[in-house]
Structure formats: C-alpha cells, structure tokens
N, C-alpha and C positions, 0 to 999 in steps of 0.2 A: 594609493588608489588614484589612477589618472583617468580611467574610463569615465566620461561624464554620465554614462547610463548604468554605472555599477549600482547606484541606488536610485530609486525614484519611481514615479514622482512622490514627494512627501508633502505633508501639511504641518506647519508650525503654528501653534495657537498660544498667544501671550498678549497681555494688555499693555506691555511696555514696548513702545515703538523701537527703542534702542536694542532690545533683545531680538526683535524680528529682523532688524538690519544685521545684527551680528550673526544670527543664524543663517541668513542669506549668504553673507560673505564666507562663512565657514563651510557651509554645505553646498553652495552653488556649483563649485567646480566638480563636485563628485555626484551630483544628482541630475537626473533627466529634467526635473522641474521642482521648484520650491514654491509652494503656495503658502500664504500667511493669512491669519485671522486674528482679530483683537479679542475675541471671546468664543466660547463654544456654541453660542447661539446660532451661528451660521453654518454649522457643520453639515447639515442636510444638503444645502446647495453646493457646498464645497466638494462633497463626495459624489454628487449626482453626475454621472457620465464621465467621471475621471477615475483612472486606475490607480488611485492613491495606494502606495505600498506601506507607508508608515506615517504615524502621527507623533509629533513632539509637542507636548502640551504642558503648560504651566498648571500649578495646582491651586493658585489663589488669584482671583480676579477683582475682588472688592478691596479698595484701599484699606490697609490696616489688618486685613485678614491673614492668618497664618496657620489655620487648622488643616488646610488641604481638602476640605469638604467639597469645594467647588470642582476641584480636579477629579475627585472620585466620582462625583455626579456626572461630570463630562465623560469619564471613562465608561460608565455604564451606558450612557447615551450612544457613544461610538460603538460599543459592543452590540447594542441592539440594532444599529444600522448595518453593521458588517462584522459578523463574528470572526471572519478571517483576518481582519485588519489588526496589525501590531501597533500598540500604543506605548510610547515611552513618556513617563511623567517627569517633570522637573520642578524644583523649588529652591529657594534660598534658605528655607527654614527646615532643612532635612534632619532626620534622625533615624536610628536603626528601626525603631518601632514603626515609623511612618513608611519607610522603605519596604519593610516586610508586609505591611498592610496593603500597599499598592500592588505588590506581586501576588498576594493572595486573591486580590480582586480581579486579576487578569491582565495587569500591565506586564509587558515583557521586560522592562528595565526601569531604572530610576536614576536620574541625573541631578547633581547638585550644581547650582549657579554660584559663582561663575564656573563655567566648564572649561576643560582643556579641549581644544579643537580636535586633536587626534583621537581622544576618548569619545567625543561626541560622534565623529564620523564612523568609528568602529561600531558604536552602539546602534546607530541608525542603519548601518549596513547589515548588521545581524538581524535587526527587526524587519527590514525589507525582505531579507532572504527567508525569514520565517513566514511572512505573509505569502510569498510566492509558493513556498512548500505547501501551505495549507490550501491555497487555491488550486494547486495542481492535484492535491489529494481529493478535493471536492469534485473536480472534473473527472478524475479516475473513478470515483465512486459512482458518478452518474453514468459513465460509460459501462461500468460493471453491471449496474442495475438494468440498463437497456439491453445488454447482451446476455443477461441471465447468469453472469459470473463466469469464472474461468472454467469450471467443470460442468456447467449445465444447470438446469433448474432442479429444485428439490421435488422431483416427481417420482412416485413409485409406491406400489402397494405390497411389495414383497416383504415378508416378515422381518428379514434381516435389515432391510432398509427402514422399515417402520420403527424398529427398535432404536436405530440411530437417530431418526427424526424426533422421537420422543425425548431423547436426551438433548438434542439441539434446542427444542422448545423450552425445556426446563432450564437450560443454561442461559437463555436469553436474559432474564431479569437479574441474574447474579452479576457480581462485579469481578468474580474470580477469573484467573487465567484459564485458558482452555487449550488442551493439546488434542489435535485431530490427527488420527492415524488412518492410513489407507494407501493403496497403490497409486502410482502416477496416473492422473486423469480421472480419479474417482470422485472428484468434486469437493476437495478439502477447502479450497478458497470459497466456494459457493456456500458451504456449510458455515464457515466463519462469517461471511456476509449476512447470512440469515440470523445467526446469533446476535450479530451487531444490530440488525434491523429490529429485533425483538427486545433490545436493551434500552436502558434509560439514556444511553449515549447515541441513539439512532440519528440524531441531528448533527452529531459531531463527525469528523473525518474518519474514513476507513482507509488506512495506508497499507498497501500490500507490497512486500519485498520478497522476491524469489532469490534466496541466498545462493542458489546454484548458478545464477546468471551474473552475480556480482564478482568482480575481480577481488580476490582475497586481499590484495595490497590496498584496495580502496574501501574495504568493508567497514573499517572503523569510522572513516569520514562519512560514509553513506548512512550509517546508523546514528552516529553521535554528532555529526557536523564538525565544522572546523572554522577557525578564524583565519583571516588573511595572513599569509606568511608562516602558517603552522608547519608547512612542509613545502618542498619544491613543487611549483605549479599551483599552489593555493593562492591565486591572485585576488580572490574576493572571499568575504565571509559566506558560509553556506550552512543553512539549517539542516540538521540530520533528520532522518525519518522519524525518530522518537519525538522531536519537536513538532514535526509536521502532523503527527497524530495526536497532539495535545488536545484533550477534551473528547477524544474518540478512541479508536482502536488501532493497534498495529498488528499486522499479520505477517509472520516470518515463516515462509515456506521452506521446507527442508532444513529445519533447525539443527540437524546433525552436522551441517556444514559450517556452523559458526566456529571460528577458530578458538582454541582453548583460552588464549589470552583475552579474548573479548567476552567469553562466557561470564567471567567474574564482573566485568564492567556492566554487562546487561543485568545481572542479578542485583548489583548495587543500585543501578538506576531504578529498578522495579521496587526494591525495598525502601529506598529513600524518596522516591517520587521526584527525581531530579536527574539532569544530564549535564555533563561537562564536555563541551566541544573541544576538539584538539586545539591547543594553543590558548584556550580560555583560562582566565584567572579564577573564575568562580562558577559554581554550578547554576543551572537554570531550572526552576521548578517545572515539572511536566506531570500531567494527569492522564495516564494511558492505560487502557486495558489490553493485555497481550493475548493474542491468539498465535499458536505455533502449530506446525504440521510436519509430518515426516512419513516417508514410505517405508521406513524401517519398522521392524517388529518392536513391541515393548521390551523384549529381552535384549535386542541389539542396542536400543537406545540407552538401556540401563548400564551398559558397559562404560567404565570410567574412561576408556579411551575415546569415547564418543561425546558424552555430556557429563559435566560435573554432577555428582549426586544432588548437591544442594540446589543447583539450577533446575534439574529435572523434577525434583519434588515441587518446586515452585510452579513449573510449567504445567504439570499434570494434576493441578488441584481438581480440575474437571477433565475427564478423558473420554473421547468419543472415537469409535472405530467405524469407518465407512466400508461397507462390503464392496468387493469388485463386481463388475457388471455380470460376470459369468455366474455369480452366486445369487443374482436377482434377474434371471432371464425373463420372467413374466413382466418386467418393467421395460424391456427393450423396445417393444412396439410403441408403447405410449411415449417414450422419449423420442423415438424417431419421428413420430407424427408431430410432436411439439416442434422439433427443429425444422422439419419440412415446412410447417406453417410459418415459423419465425423467419426463415431465409427467403421464403416466397415474398413476404412483406418487405424484407430488407432490400432485396434486389428487384422488386417490382416485376416479378415473373409469375407465370401460372403455378398454382398450387399442385405439387406432385402427389400422387397416391401410390401406396405399395400394393403390388399384386399379392394375393394370399400366399403363393409359393415363395415369393421374395421375403415376406414378413416371417415366414416359418424358418427360412434359411438364416435370416438375420438373428433370430432368437437362438439358433443352434451355434452360431459363431461365438468364439470365446472372448473377443474384444480385448486383446492384451493392453490396448491403450485406453480402455474403459470409456467413460462418457465423453471424454475429449475426442477420442478416435471416432466415436459414433457421430458426434457433432460435425466434425470435418467431412465425414462420409455423407451426411445429410446435405451439407452446403454444396459439395461437389455434384451430387445427384440433382439438386435443384437447378444448378447452373448448366449442367451438361446432359441431363436426362433427355432421351430421345422422344419419349411420349409422356402423356399425362400419367399413365400407369407405369410405375418404375419396375424394371425387371433386374435380374441378376447382373446383366452386363453394365448396368448403371452404377454398380459398386465394384469396379475392377480392383481396387486396393484391398477390399474386404475378401473378395472371392478371386484371388490371383490365380491364373492358370499356371500349372507346372510346365516346365519345358517339355515340348512334345516328343523330342528324341535327341539322341546324341548328335545328330546332324543339324539340329536347329536349336542350339543352346541359347539359354537366356543370358544376354549380355547387358541388360538394363541395370546399371549399378544402383540406381535409386531404389528399384524394387528389391534387388538383392539385399541392400543394406537395411531397408525397412523390414523385410521378412526376417532377417537375422536378429534384429532388435526385438521384433515381436516374439520370436521363438525364445530368446533369452529371458524376456520378461515373464513369459508363460512358464518357462522352466523353473525360474526362481520365485514364482508367485509375486511378481511385482517388486522384488527387492532390488533397488537401484544399485546398491554397492556390489552385490554379487553378480548382477547382470553386466555391470560395467567391467568388472574383473574378467568375466568370461569372454567378453567382447574385446578385451585388450584396450579399454578406454578408461580415462579418468571420469569421475562422476560429473564434473562440469561439462566435459565433452559429450557424455551420453545425454545430459539434459538438453544440450543444443540440438542434438540429433532427434530427440523426442519431439521438440518443438518444430523442427524442420519437417518431420513426417506426420505431425498431427497425432502422435501417440500419447 
C-alpha cells in the first residue's frame, strides 16, 4: 500500500511514548494523518472537527493494570461520540476470551503487542474502510429520508395498500428478515425503509443495494468486501455492504439476481452473524437485519433455478406484497399532489395544481412504472408546466400522442423505446424476467432502461 491517503486520518491512543512513535513510523507512510494521545481522556477534542476514520487504542493505561477494563470503557466512550467510527484495541496481555469480549462490545479487531507492521497496516486499512462504508450508508439514509425513498411515500387509502401497510407496521418491531414483493417502481425500498424506521435498529444504518445494477463479477466483493490483493485490481481493503450495515439493515433489491454461488455465502453470513471478506483469514462479526425484494411472483422465486430453498425460507420469514398503482387508482391523486408539493419546494418554483380533467385522466392511466413513474411525471410537470393549473399536455410521457398518419411517422427513439417497455411491463404484469425476454434484453439491461425512462 503506497498511497498515503489509503488510510486516514487515524488516532492512536497509548500511554507508552515508544508505542506512539512506533505506530507513527509504521502507519505514517500509509495514512493521510496519524494523531496520538496518551490516554482516552482527550478523545472529545481529538475527534472534534477531524474526519478520523479509525482508532487504535491500548486497553490498559494504569501502571500494572492488565484487565483491559480501561480499554473497554474507552471503547464505549468512542462509540457514544461517533457510532460510525471503527475502533481497534491492542494489548500485550491478550487471550482468546479478551479478544472475543472486545469484538462483542463493538471493536472491529484486536491486535497483540508487539505487532507485525504488515498486519497492523492491513487491520487499520480494513477498519478505515468500514468507517467510510458506515458513513456513506448514513448519508444515503438521510438522502432517502429527504426524498421519501426510492418508490415514494407510504400514502394511500386503497384497501389493497392498507393491507400491505398493516403488515409493514407489524413487521417493524420484529427482528426477522422481510421479503417484499411488487412490480418495479411500486415502492419496495420505501416499504423497507419504513419497517427499518419502526424497528429497534432505526438509529443504525440502512444500506440499499440494487443487485440489478451491480456487475456480477464484482458482486461478491460488493456484498462481502475484500482485502488488498485478493484479486487483480484490489489495491486497498474494502468493507462490503454487509459490514456497512452492521447494527442496522441491508436491503437487497431484486434478490433473484444473486448468483447461485453467493446464495450459500449469504445464508451462512445470516445464520452465523459474520462475514468473511475475500482474501481474509477469519470472519468478522456483523449484526444485520436483512430486507430483500423482488418483482417476481412467489411461485417464480420458489423455483430452485432462481433461489435456493433454504435461502428463500430464511428470506421470507415475513412476506409483504405491494399492489401496483393500477390496483389502487384512488391513491393516484393524493400521490401526485404530494410529489407536486415536494418538487415545488425542492426546486423553489410555484406549486402546480391539477385540473379536474387531468386528475381524472391520471387516475385512468395504468402507470406501468408505478409510483416511480408517477414521481418523475410530477417533477417534470413542476419544472416545465406552462401554467399554475396543470393540463394533459404537461404530462406528454403519460399521454403520448400516437403517430398522426403514415406520412408523419414517429421517429423519436426515446419515446418508442419507453412505450415498448411500458407495454411489455403491462403485458406481463410487471414481471421483469418475462418483459426482458419479450424485449430481447437481459434483466440488467432492462433495469438500466427502466431507470433511464423513470419507469
């Protein structure tokens, strides 16, 4: 590791000046900055205004002490100051029982003195990567909360939606995995975020992964992480999404795309509460609640060519089905009004209103892209609407005009592609696999086009 910013900044806490000097010499070339303290008493000032990514701390600070109690107290203090911060504890009086205790209490690793420099650098690199992953997850959670989630808010009075909402509220306090089924754009991630908000893990991270957008060759590293040198191009340690979700929840969208060889790995991680990054010699404890989602039917998911039966049993401990928007038409106007208000505030423009005729036509439209499509239509109308009162022409993608005659053919490839995808989704009731096959696309390629067209 030669990049001086591969780790950093870090904080080393030890009462032995010689240890602090040795840590500076070993870690300095590999860290953006190495801060040192003689005791945990000054950690508040050391963390204030500094983006510390990892802490290396001794476990004994009183002469003659070897119980490790001071280090565990310091660990609790650091966790209270910054729950995302990775702490590595070290001592010259180590044992298996003490190492296990430190990991149970939240330390990410345990180092014995005297250390080997290569091992210390790898340990701090992994700790810093985990901190970055947790902080990115926290930022993503804030962005998701501000935007109302990927599929829109949980708004609706339709009986089919109220049934799903009741299950969402009951699932919140539980710790069990939840499988959420529904067509693309129906609000599966939003439902998972709401369950997480209602859970005892609400203050922990919510990490969302769309498996349809992850390169299959990189999926193992994305989920489980890797160590430097684990494969060609792995130039630094990276914490996987399971580690990033530690203490919170992991949402895997389109779980049917998880390759067969990774399904067993995921099941093992869930059952044992641990994850082993690629190239790592030992597993790392993780405490994660799993949410998964799919646009496939329960029958299609149950096929052994899609998911292992033992994994599916684990995933669907609790199962929630979200209705498509065409089955809850009475909610369309309320959702549209919500998004018009949201985007008026976001873009600092005048609040648009729906004319009665437009509202009626919106309710009659089938919305193949569900709430996601409605949301994009609301934002476009907010930005480009001609008057305060929105009319049909302010929703051109919703009410696309057919080609007027053979002499004036429609050559807009964007609209042709969007219309074809919409028809395929409607024809196969939102089944991504069948729609992709009918369109001559792979599932990942169809997912990219769905995002492109806001469907």
